C-alpha positions in Angstrom: 113.2 65.5 8.2 110.6 66.0 10.4 111.6 66.5 14.1 109.7 63.9 16.1 111.5 65.0 19.5 109.3 65.6 22.4 110.4 68.1 25.0 109.5 67.6 28.4 108.4 70.3 31.0 110.1 69.2 34.4 108.4 72.3 36.1 105.2 70.1 35.8 104.8 67.2 38.3 103.2 64.0 36.6 99.5 63.3 37.3 99.0 61.0 40.2 96.6 58.5 39.4 94.5 56.8 42.2 95.1 53.2 42.9 91.9 51.6 43.9 92.7 47.8 43.1 95.5 45.2 42.7 94.7 42.5 39.8 96.5 39.5 41.6 97.9 36.2 40.3 97.2 33.3 42.7 99.2 30.5 43.2 97.8 26.9 41.9 97.4 24.5 44.8 97.8 21.1 45.2 97.0 18.6 48.1 99.8 16.4 49.1 98.2 14.4 52.3 97.0 15.3 55.2 96.7 18.8 55.8 99.6 19.4 53.7 99.5 21.3 50.6 101.7 22.4 47.3 101.6 25.9 45.8 102.7 26.6 42.6 103.4 30.2 41.4 104.0 29.2 37.6 104.2 32.7 35.6 107.8 33.3 35.9 109.1 34.6 32.6 112.7 33.3 32.9 114.5 29.9 33.9 114.7 30.9 37.9 113.3 29.3 40.5 112.3 28.5 44.0 111.3 25.9 46.2 110.3 26.3 50.1 109.7 23.4 52.5 107.5 24.8 55.6 108.0 22.4 58.6 106.1 22.5 62.0 109.1 22.8 63.6 109.5 26.4 65.3 111.3 27.2 68.6 108.1 26.6 70.6 108.2 22.8 69.9 110.0 20.5 71.4 112.4 21.2 74.6 114.3 24.5 75.0 116.8 24.9 72.3 116.3 21.7 70.3 114.2 23.0 67.3 117.5 25.4 66.4 120.1 22.6 66.5 118.1 20.2 64.4 117.6 22.9 62.0 121.4 23.3 61.9 122.0 19.7 61.3 119.4 19.1 58.4 122.6 19.0 55.8 124.9 17.7 58.4 125.6 14.1 56.7 124.3 10.9 56.3 125.7 7.3 56.9 127.2 7.3 53.3 127.6 11.1 52.8 129.3 13.9 54.4 127.8 17.7 55.0 130.6 18.8 52.5 129.9 16.1 50.0 126.2 17.2 50.2 126.9 21.0 49.9 129.3 20.1 47.0 126.5 18.5 45.1 124.1 21.1 45.5 126.6 23.7 44.5 127.2 21.6 41.5 124.0 22.0 40.0 124.0 25.6 40.7 121.7 25.7 43.5 121.8 27.8 46.6 119.9 26.8 49.9 119.3 28.5 53.3 117.3 27.7 56.1 115.3 29.5 58.8 113.5 29.1 61.8 111.0 31.2 63.9 108.8 30.6 66.9 106.1 28.7 64.8 108.0 26.9 62.1 111.2 26.4 60.1 111.4 26.9 56.5 114.2 25.4 53.9 114.4 27.2 50.6 116.4 26.2 47.7 117.4 28.6 44.7 118.0 27.3 41.5 117.4 27.1 37.3 114.0 25.4 36.9 115.9 22.5 35.5 117.7 21.5 38.5 115.2 22.0 41.1 114.2 18.5 41.5 117.5 17.1 41.5 118.3 19.1 44.3 115.4 18.6 46.0 116.3 14.7 45.5 119.4 15.5 47.6 117.6 17.4 50.1 115.2 14.4 50.3 117.9 12.0 50.9 119.9 14.0 53.5 116.9 15.1 55.7 115.3 11.3 55.5 118.9 9.7 56.5 119.9 12.3 58.7 122.6 10.8 60.9 123.2 12.8 64.0 127.1 12.2 63.4 128.8 12.8 67.1 131.2 15.3 66.1 128.8 17.0 64.0 126.5 16.9 66.9 129.5 18.3 69.0 130.7 21.2 66.5 127.4 22.6 66.1 127.0 23.1 70.1 130.2 24.4 70.6 129.8 26.6 67.6 126.4 27.8 68.8 127.5 28.1 72.4 130.6 30.1 71.4 128.1 32.7 69.2 125.8 33.1 72.5 128.9 34.2 74.7 129.6 37.0 71.7 126.3 37.7 71.5 125.6 37.8 75.2 128.2 41.2 75.0 125.7 42.9 72.8 123.3 45.3 74.5 120.9 44.4 71.5 120.8 41.1 72.2 120.3 41.3 75.9 117.5 44.0 75.2 115.7 41.2 72.8 115.9 38.6 75.2 114.5 40.6 78.1 111.9 41.7 75.7 111.0 38.5 74.4 110.5 36.8 78.0 108.5 39.8 79.1 106.3 39.7 76.0 105.5 36.6 75.7 105.2 36.1 79.8 104.5 32.7 80.9 104.4 31.0 77.4 106.7 29.0 75.3 107.2 31.6 72.9 108.9 33.6 75.6 111.5 30.6 76.5 115.3 32.2 76.0 118.5 29.7 75.9 120.7 30.1 78.6 124.5 29.2 78.5 124.1 25.8 80.8 121.6 24.7 77.8 123.9 24.1 75.3 125.1 21.2 77.7 122.3 19.6 78.6 121.6 18.8 74.7 121.0 14.9 74.1 121.1 13.4 70.3 118.3 10.9 71.4 116.2 14.4 71.8 117.5 15.5 68.8 116.6 12.7 66.9 113.1 12.6 68.4 112.2 16.2 67.4 113.8 15.5 63.8 111.1 12.8 63.4 108.5 14.5 64.9 108.8 17.5 63.0 110.4 17.2 60.2 109.9 13.5 59.0 106.0 13.7 60.1 105.9 17.7 60.2 106.1 18.9 56.3 103.1 22.0 56.5 103.4 23.1 52.8 105.7 23.4 49.9 105.7 26.1 47.7 107.3 26.4 44.3 107.7 29.4 42.4 108.9 28.6 38.7 107.7 27.6 35.1 107.9 23.9 35.8 106.0 21.5 34.4 103.1 19.4 35.9 105.2 16.2 35.7 107.5 18.3 37.7 105.1 19.0 40.2 103.5 15.5 40.9 107.3 14.4 40.9 107.8 16.8 43.6 104.4 15.6 45.8 105.7 12.0 45.6 109.2 12.9 46.9 107.6 14.6 49.9 104.4 13.0 50.7 105.8 10.8 53.3 106.6 13.9 55.3 103.2 15.3 55.8 101.7 16.7 58.5 98.5 14.6 59.4 96.9 17.2 61.1 97.0 21.1 61.8 99.6 22.1 65.0 97.9 24.1 67.7 99.1 27.6 68.5 99.0 29.6 71.7 96.7 32.5 71.5 95.2 34.9 74.7 98.6 35.7 75.4 99.3 39.1 77.5 102.6 41.0 77.7 103.9 42.0 81.1 103.8 45.4 81.3 106.6 48.1 83.1 109.8 48.9 83.0 113.1 46.3 83.1 116.3 47.3 83.0 119.1 44.7 82.2 122.2 46.2 83.2 125.7 45.6 81.4 128.9 46.8 83.2 130.8 49.1 80.4 128.6 49.4 77.7 128.4 52.7 76.1 125.1 52.0 74.1 121.8 50.9 75.5 119.5 49.1 73.6 115.6 49.8 73.7 112.8 47.5 73.0 108.9 48.8 73.8 106.1 46.8 72.9 102.8 45.0 73.6 101.0 42.0 72.3 98.5 42.9 69.8 97.0 40.9 66.9 97.4 39.6 63.7 96.0 40.1 60.2 92.3 38.7 60.9 91.8 41.4 63.3 89.5 44.2 61.9 91.7 47.0 63.0 94.7 45.8 61.3 94.9 47.9 58.2 94.3 51.1 59.6 96.8 50.1 62.6 99.3 49.5 59.8 98.9 53.2 58.7 99.1 54.4 62.3 102.3 52.4 62.4 103.9 53.9 59.7 103.4 57.4 60.9 104.7 56.5 64.0 108.0 54.6 62.9 108.0 52.7 60.0 109.4 54.6 57.4 111.9 57.1 57.4 110.1 60.0 57.7 108.1 58.9 60.9 107.4 61.0 63.9 110.2 58.9 66.1 112.7 59.3 63.5 111.7 63.1 62.8 112.0 63.6 66.9 114.6 61.0 67.8 117.1 61.1 65.1 116.7 64.2 63.0 116.1 66.7 66.0 117.7 65.1 68.8 120.4 63.3 67.3 120.4 60.4 70.0 120.2 57.9 67.7 120.9 56.8 64.1 117.9 54.8 63.8 114.7 54.0 65.1 111.9 52.0 64.2 108.2 50.3 65.1 106.7 47.1 63.9 103.8 44.8 63.6 104.6 41.1 64.0 102.1 38.5 63.5 101.9 34.9 64.8 99.2 32.2 63.9 96.9 33.3 66.8 98.1 36.6 67.6 100.8 39.3 67.4 102.6 42.2 68.8 104.0 46.1 68.2 107.5 46.8 68.6 109.6 49.9 68.9 113.4 49.2 68.6 116.5 51.4 68.6 119.9 51.7 70.2 120.9 55.2 71.7 123.8 56.4 74.0 123.5 55.0 77.4 123.6 58.7 78.8 120.4 59.7 76.8 118.6 56.3 77.5 116.0 58.0 79.5 115.5 60.8 77.6 114.8 58.7 74.7 112.3 57.0 76.8 110.5 60.3 77.5 110.5 61.3 73.9 108.8 58.1 72.7 106.2 58.3 75.1 105.9 61.7 74.3 105.2 61.0 70.6 102.7 58.5 71.6 100.7 60.6 73.7 100.7 63.4 70.7 98.8 60.6 68.6 96.2 60.2 71.1 95.8 64.0 72.3 96.3 65.9 68.8 94.8 64.9 65.2 97.2 64.3 62.5 97.3 67.1 59.7 95.8 66.0 56.4 99.1 66.9 54.7 100.9 64.3 56.4 97.9 61.7 56.1 98.4 62.4 52.4 102.3 61.6 52.4 102.0 58.6 54.4 98.6 57.7 51.9 101.0 57.4 49.0 103.9 55.8 50.7 101.9 53.0 51.4 100.3 52.6 48.1 103.9 53.1 46.7 104.7 50.4 48.9 102.0 48.3 48.1 102.9 48.2 44.7 106.2 47.5 44.8 105.8 44.5 46.9 103.2 43.1 44.3 105.9 43.4 41.6 106.5 40.2 39.8 105.8 36.4 40.7 108.3 36.1 43.5 106.8 39.1 45.2 103.2 37.7 44.5 104.1 34.6 45.7 105.5 35.9 48.9 102.0 38.4 49.4 99.8 35.2 49.2 102.1 33.1 51.5 101.8 36.4 54.3 98.0 36.0 54.2 97.6 32.2 53.6 98.1 30.8 57.1 95.6 32.8 58.5 93.0 31.7 56.0 92.7 34.9 54.4 93.1 35.5 50.1 95.0 38.0 47.9 91.9 40.3 48.3 93.4 41.2 51.6 95.4 43.4 50.0 92.7 45.2 47.8 90.9 45.7 51.5 94.4 47.4 52.8 94.3 49.6 49.5 90.6 50.4 50.6 91.8 51.3 53.9 94.7 53.4 53.0 92.3 55.7 50.6 89.3 56.2 53.4 91.3 56.3 56.4 90.9 59.3 58.3 92.8 61.8 60.9 89.9 60.9 63.4 90.2 57.2 62.7 94.0 57.2 63.2 93.6 59.4 66.8 91.0 56.7 68.0 93.5 53.8 67.2 96.4 55.3 68.9 93.9 56.3 72.2 92.9 52.4 71.8 96.5 50.8 71.2 98.9 53.4 72.3 98.3 53.7 76.2 102.1 53.4 77.9 100.6 51.4 80.9 100.1 48.5 78.4 103.7 48.5 77.2 106.7 46.3 78.4 109.3 48.9 78.1 113.1 47.1 78.3 116.4 48.6 78.1 120.0 46.8 78.1 122.9 48.5 78.6 
């Protein structure tokens, strides 16, 4: 009997293969009405599915605070169904519903087996079309949100984020922050007006991931066509953050929250790909310089990170952490030092290779499967970009040099350009 057992030599590392390109799968695109489209990612090898409805109903729309309340009331009941009954019908079909809201849009998502997706959508359409804004439901969500607001106002992270938002988006609708008195100014008539304008006439796009039939897609289009947005909404641009240091005092706090950042750019900018590399070095993975210094070396925090966030017309850069109140100033000094070091000293080739391999691995992971592939597409579609954006990212990752990284640090990481907020 032959022995076909293969013995692995674990002392020899596997050969690394260069990643030059990923073959992406693009969703099918259907026109609904006006500017509204449906995107269908059909290549799902099982019976799972997801439906996303995007509405022009972000927090920058309408009066302050209104958008969040309407979003929370969408399944609160009609004149013939209670919220309990609506949610019970969705549960009976094995569906899971969630809603989210950002400054620029609101997203309703449903997860279900593909044969139940359309029945659940019919329940949602009926609930949103005939939303009753019953007094007890409105009062309940206002009281609930008000109580949560009071609890959050005791947290230094919440206080820092509020102050940072107002200073980052200085004199902009994006910088509006809610105060306790705003909860008492909510009027049902304003909620109804917002619902009509931004939901019943504000559907931006529909996304379906799942092996649904052409008939199901056609039925979906017919169900939501009435909500279509007639023209693309406008968004603020040319925003400028308010530079300088700002502190929110919180009596009795033992922790301090830090938010440091500036207005930057979104995915359409020529420096975007290369700046992502710089950001990763600084604070966007566990071995980053901020983590190595402020967590591992100094022991000031359990975690610190940096990120790039995009808006429709612009974007911003952010460093965030929480530290002991007694080391707040020392932490700011160390963050400033790390930014300066990236400007003054070229990064070593070994660190470049480490981050290069990390980013390529993360990109491959993010493209694994139809759900991930669809999310990658949705991340670039609002900017008029295609999936080749990510192959351009691979090219940037493979070709970036220490000199280029240093140039970007000198251009975008100047301390005098930053908004520095602490709370505690």
